[in-house]
C-alpha positions as a printed NumPy array, in Angstrom:
array([[  4.978,  -9.903, -16.731],
       [  6.752, -11.272, -13.521],
       [  4.974, -11.732, -10.32 ],
       [  5.723, -12.172,  -7.247],
       [  4.188, -15.369,  -5.457],
       [  3.66 , -15.341,  -1.626],
       [  6.502, -18.342,  -0.224],
       [  3.573, -18.894,   3.113],
       [  0.627, -19.059,   0.539],
       [  1.292, -20.275,  -2.492],
       [ -2.089, -19.557,  -3.651],
       [ -1.617, -15.613,  -3.533],
       [  0.48 , -13.593,  -5.728],
       [  0.64 , -10.037,  -6.981],
       [  2.358,  -8.611, -10.303],
       [  5.592,  -7.049,  -9.897],
       [  4.431,  -3.789,  -9.774],
       [  0.597,  -2.687,  -8.324],
       [ -1.457,   0.027,  -9.122],
       [ -3.022,   2.273,  -6.242],
       [ -6.167,   3.879,  -6.632],
       [ -5.764,   6.387,  -3.49 ],
       [ -6.019,   9.504,  -5.727],
       [ -8.654,   7.913,  -8.085],
       [-11.523,  10.101,  -7.044],
       [ -9.177,  13.406,  -7.924],
       [ -8.808,  12.453, -11.819],
       [-12.456,  13.234, -12.293],
       [-12.716,  10.577, -14.412],
       [-15.599,   9.126, -15.526],
       [-16.643,   5.26 , -15.166],
       [-15.611,   4.804, -19.046],
       [-12.553,   6.261, -18.284],
       [-11.806,   4.316, -15.539],
       [-12.339,   1.353, -17.133],
       [-10.07 ,   1.891, -20.163],
       [ -7.203,   2.811, -17.755],
       [ -8.147,  -0.789, -15.974],
       [ -8.315,  -2.582, -19.265],
       [ -4.547,  -1.188, -20.439],
       [ -2.845,  -1.792, -16.844],
       [ -4.168,  -5.441, -17.506],
       [ -2.777,  -5.099, -21.18 ],
       [  0.385,  -4.505, -19.681],
       [  0.595,  -7.298, -16.919],
       [ -0.703,  -4.838, -13.681],
       [ -3.641,  -7.365, -12.392],
       [ -2.83 ,  -5.855,  -8.556],
       [ -4.848,  -2.764,  -7.926],
       [ -4.5  ,  -1.129,  -4.359],
       [ -7.07 ,   0.425,  -2.791],
       [ -8.248,   1.632,   0.957],
       [-11.747,   2.115,   2.409],
       [-10.954,   5.852,   3.391],
       [ -9.556,   6.513,   0.02 ],
       [-11.197,   9.809,  -1.934],
       [-13.283,  10.662,   1.211],
       [-14.572,   6.78 ,   1.352],
       [-15.586,   7.139,  -2.783],
       [-12.593,   5.621,  -4.353],
       [-13.953,   2.251,  -3.673],
       [-17.021,   3.096,  -4.993],
       [-15.6  ,   4.464,  -8.123],
       [-13.646,   1.177,  -8.619],
       [-16.805,  -0.9  ,  -8.617],
       [-19.049,   0.93 , -10.861],
       [-15.939,   1.042, -13.404],
       [-15.921,  -2.655, -12.973],
       [-19.102,  -2.946, -13.253],
       [-19.411,  -1.903, -16.955],
       [-17.346,  -5.215, -17.572],
       [-17.295,  -7.73 , -14.675],
       [-15.64 , -10.554, -16.335],
       [-12.605,  -8.171, -15.663],
       [-13.078,  -9.184, -11.73 ],
       [-10.716, -12.517, -12.479],
       [ -8.32 , -11.075, -14.309],
       [ -7.29 ,  -9.067, -11.067],
       [ -6.058,  -8.957,  -7.796],
       [ -8.05 ,  -6.443,  -5.403],
       [ -6.308,  -4.82 ,  -2.668],
       [ -7.928,  -3.242,   0.278],
       [ -7.414,  -1.787,   3.641],
       [ -9.323,  -0.59 ,   6.927],
       [ -8.774,   0.094,  10.22 ],
       [ -8.882,   3.93 ,  10.038],
       [-11.408,   6.354,  10.853],
       [-11.396,  10.034,   8.939],
       [-13.639,  12.998,  10.272],
       [-15.44 ,  13.463,   6.589],
       [-18.675,  14.393,   4.944],
       [-20.531,  10.794,   5.875],
       [-19.074,  10.794,   9.5  ],
       [-19.93 ,  11.786,  12.943],
       [-16.126,  10.96 ,  14.207],
       [-15.18 ,  13.858,  16.313],
       [-11.441,  13.338,  15.392],
       [ -9.063,  10.923,  12.816],
       [ -8.572,   7.594,  14.78 ],
       [ -7.609,   4.19 ,  14.685],
       [ -9.873,   1.023,  15.081],
       [ -8.867,  -2.116,  15.252],
       [-11.642,  -3.75 ,  16.829],
       [-13.493,  -6.881,  15.23 ],
       [-16.756,  -4.926,  14.544],
       [-15.458,  -2.434,  12.603],
       [-12.949,  -4.3  ,  10.39 ],
       [-15.744,  -7.309,   9.737],
       [-17.927,  -3.792,   9.1  ],
       [-15.692,  -2.03 ,   6.298],
       [-14.736,  -5.231,   4.652],
       [-18.698,  -5.948,   4.037],
       [-19.09 ,  -2.32 ,   3.127],
       [-15.996,  -2.499,   0.85 ],
       [-17.37 ,  -5.784,  -1.06 ],
       [-21.046,  -3.82 ,  -1.382],
       [-19.107,  -0.564,  -2.891],
       [-17.229,  -2.529,  -5.736],
       [-19.68 ,  -5.103,  -6.201],
       [-17.405,  -8.048,  -5.621],
       [-17.816, -11.214,  -3.032],
       [-14.553, -11.474,  -2.009],
       [-11.13 ,  -9.213,  -1.589],
       [ -7.97 , -11.031,  -2.566],
       [ -6.105,  -8.968,   0.404],
       [ -6.967,  -6.923,   3.121],
       [ -4.515,  -4.706,   4.854],
       [ -4.922,  -3.497,   8.68 ],
       [ -3.848,  -0.062,   7.283],
       [ -2.137,   1.435,  10.528],
       [ -1.102,  -0.619,  13.586],
       [ -3.43 ,   0.778,  16.353],
       [ -2.074,   0.72 ,  19.422],
       [ -5.266,  -0.309,  21.344],
       [ -5.282,  -3.587,  19.557],
       [ -6.116,  -6.45 ,  21.015],
       [ -4.257,  -9.312,  18.949],
       [ -6.638, -11.932,  19.906],
       [ -9.935, -10.334,  18.561],
       [ -8.543,  -8.815,  15.271],
       [ -6.982, -12.196,  14.414],
       [-10.569, -13.48 ,  14.913],
       [-11.896, -11.36 ,  12.779],
       [ -8.987, -12.02 ,  10.012],
       [ -9.782, -15.908,  10.406],
       [-13.604, -15.179,  10.174],
       [-13.254, -13.142,   7.215],
       [-11.149, -16.063,   5.155],
       [-13.098, -18.843,   6.819],
       [-16.412, -16.671,   5.737],
       [-14.458, -16.355,   2.145],
       [-14.894, -12.42 ,   2.077],
       [-11.2  , -12.315,   2.166],
       [ -8.999, -14.755,   0.199],
       [ -5.147, -13.507,   2.339],
       [ -4.64 , -10.883,   4.732],
       [ -1.846,  -8.314,   5.707],
       [ -0.622,  -5.285,   7.11 ],
       [  0.404,  -2.003,   6.128],
       [  2.747,   0.309,   8.134],
       [  3.506,  -2.288,  10.748],
       [  6.772,  -3.153,  12.284],
       [  8.807,  -6.082,  12.772],
       [  7.247,  -6.434,  16.597],
       [  3.707,  -5.526,  15.873],
       [  3.52 ,  -8.325,  12.367],
       [  4.65 , -10.714,  14.893],
       [  2.149,  -9.922,  17.341],
       [ -0.772, -10.347,  15.4  ],
       [  0.803, -13.424,  13.856],
       [  1.268, -15.362,  16.839],
       [ -2.681, -15.114,  17.438],
       [ -3.812, -15.963,  13.693],
       [ -4.378, -19.086,  11.767],
       [ -4.024, -17.904,   8.614],
       [ -1.135, -16.411,   7.412],
       [  0.005, -12.708,   7.537],
       [  1.393, -12.495,   3.382],
       [  1.807,  -8.903,   3.21 ],
       [  3.348,  -5.903,   4.604],
       [  2.976,  -2.367,   2.635],
       [  5.369,   0.476,   4.006],
       [  6.978,   3.757,   2.285],
       [ 10.086,   3.07 ,   1.124],
       [ 11.847,   5.292,  -1.929],
       [ 15.335,   6.33 ,  -3.074],
       [ 14.15 ,   9.349,  -0.109],
       [ 13.007,   6.932,   2.42 ],
       [ 15.185,   3.991,   2.289],
       [ 15.779,   3.696,   5.935],
       [ 13.704,   0.235,   5.844],
       [ 16.457,  -1.25 ,   4.329],
       [ 18.475,  -0.588,   7.558],
       [ 16.097,  -0.442,  10.335],
       [ 15.285,  -4.052,   9.993],
       [ 11.899,  -4.085,   8.759],
       [ 12.8  ,  -5.816,   4.834],
       [ 15.325,  -7.494,   6.517],
       [ 12.45 ,  -8.981,   8.793],
       [ 10.065,  -9.384,   5.546],
       [ 13.114, -11.383,   3.522],
       [ 13.746, -13.484,   6.741],
       [  9.876, -14.281,   7.798],
       [  8.66 , -14.571,   3.713],
       [  6.307, -11.306,   3.986],
       [  5.75 ,  -9.854,   1.038],
       [  6.789,  -5.769,   1.157],
       [  4.379,  -3.55 ,  -0.74 ],
       [  6.234,  -0.085,  -1.373],
       [  3.841,   2.961,  -1.209],
       [  5.183,   6.469,  -2.624],
       [  8.284,   5.061,  -4.555],
       [  8.52 ,   8.33 ,  -5.691],
       [  8.155,  10.029,  -2.51 ],
       [  5.371,  11.854,  -3.339],
       [  6.72 ,  13.405,  -6.635],
       [ 10.269,  14.937,  -4.557],
       [ 12.355,  12.519,  -6.43 ],
       [ 11.315,  14.278,  -9.841],
       [ 10.836,  17.769,  -8.593],
       [ 11.642,  18.45 ,  -4.862],
       [ 14.363,  21.128,  -4.021],
       [ 15.722,  19.114,  -0.748],
       [ 19.34 ,  18.627,  -0.762],
       [ 19.026,  14.967,  -1.293],
       [ 16.589,  15.492,  -3.813],
       [ 18.728,  17.526,  -6.141],
       [ 21.008,  15.188,  -5.446],
       [ 19.295,  12.297,  -6.596],
       [ 17.619,  14.043,  -9.683],
       [ 21.413,  14.841, -10.513],
       [ 22.627,  11.089, -10.095],
       [ 19.284,   9.678, -11.971],
       [ 20.138,  12.462, -14.929],
       [ 23.856,  10.859, -15.071],
       [ 22.435,   7.573, -14.931],
       [ 19.574,   8.018, -17.617],
       [ 22.517,   9.041, -20.098],
       [ 24.573,   5.582, -19.509],
       [ 21.994,   3.5  , -19.325],
       [ 19.304,   4.782, -21.235],
       [ 16.937,   4.954, -18.671],
       [ 13.909,   7.138, -17.481],
       [ 14.081,   8.606, -14.169],
       [ 11.099,   6.887, -12.519],
       [ 12.615,   3.976, -14.239],
       [ 15.604,   4.345, -12.577],
       [ 13.848,   4.746,  -9.102],
       [ 11.755,   1.497,  -9.659],
       [ 14.349,  -0.448, -10.693],
       [ 16.606,   0.333,  -7.386],
       [ 13.433,  -0.714,  -5.021],
       [ 13.504,  -4.276,  -7.856],
       [ 16.472,  -5.024,  -7.083],
       [ 15.658,  -5.547,  -3.256],
       [ 16.086,  -9.078,  -2.813],
       [ 13.263,  -8.748,  -0.59 ],
       [ 10.983,  -9.088,  -3.722],
       [  9.553,  -5.732,  -3.581],
       [  6.241,  -4.489,  -5.377],
       [  6.027,  -0.945,  -5.703],
       [  3.141,   0.568,  -6.215],
       [  2.247,   3.446,  -8.524],
       [  0.144,   5.983,  -8.371],
       [ -0.05 ,   7.945, -11.248],
       [ -3.418,   8.398, -13.513],
       [ -1.433,   8.542, -16.373],
       [ -1.172,   5.921, -19.029],
       [  1.934,   7.167, -20.482],
       [  3.696,   7.208, -17.192],
       [  1.899,   4.158, -16.391],
       [  3.809,   2.471, -19.252],
       [  7.004,   3.624, -18.823],
       [  7.469,   2.843, -14.994],
       [  6.196,  -0.825, -16.061],
       [  9.089,  -1.135, -18.351],
       [ 10.995,  -1.08 , -15.662],
       [ 10.422,  -4.146, -14.234],
       [ 12.157,  -5.563, -17.745],
       [ 15.36 ,  -3.349, -16.932],
       [ 18.391,  -4.415, -15.291],
       [ 20.295,  -1.885, -12.804],
       [ 24.091,  -2.902, -12.368],
       [ 25.34 ,  -3.163,  -8.908],
       [ 27.147,   0.001,  -9.141],
       [ 25.153,   2.047, -10.123],
       [ 22.473,   0.947,  -7.406],
       [ 24.939,   2.371,  -4.686],
       [ 25.352,   5.378,  -6.625],
       [ 21.479,   6.445,  -6.124],
       [ 21.909,   5.415,  -2.98 ],
       [ 25.442,   7.517,  -1.826],
       [ 23.319,  10.355,  -3.687],
       [ 20.435,   9.704,  -1.62 ],
       [ 22.129,   9.726,   1.725],
       [ 24.804,  12.12 ,   0.565],
       [ 27.751,   9.896,   2.063],
       [ 29.912,   7.018,   0.936],
       [ 29.045,   3.552,   2.259],
       [ 31.   ,   2.589,   5.736]])
């Protein structure tokens, strides 16, 4: 499979699509089943696995790590991504409400916890999960640089940050900031028009696209935009010989910013179909037909 190489850090790359494991705790898979899923994905060329400390009420990293311990040699074939910076009210926490925490103490403690749970020595990529209005850029940058210099994190990035928020953090960092993970799909195309993807392309930041199927609304939603897109995808599927989810992914993959869609299904048949989108070429006019359907209007 093709890969996306970071222009800012030539030693860092991601597979063209990533596997998101935010629902791992919901699938009810045994450790052996999770391991089987990881092995099949690696065979398909999907080497980038996306997690966060809070996923599955703080359980997903442990489940991933338990599976990986069954075959630890797989570790060197993958890029493990995790996030921190959100504190959720949960069974093991005493927080009064959900809130953000980008303090150095929390970020460092979260990374060390993630490493323990997954049984690994280093994260390939650490993302700050959400922009924190109380973020002290100097303090956070110092913590991130320290994690890299200590060998606990290989590369750093952010998630859901706007361009000016990225610029603030980058202005204090000694380490390159290589990724911004944002929501992008046919039903959430605003990053293509509000400067987010322009910024990524200009500054050579890799955009990872979460919820590329709009939480399933692209296929099952009953809103006006969803219904228009579903009808358009049905037409294009017949014309181009592509499945609807392949069309949705090919639409993202065609963007010159070099997006890495994050898939979230636990079913291998869907994942195989999605991965095949990497080899599909979506004609320019078909791309704009999908955009027209999503927005409900022609280009200006």
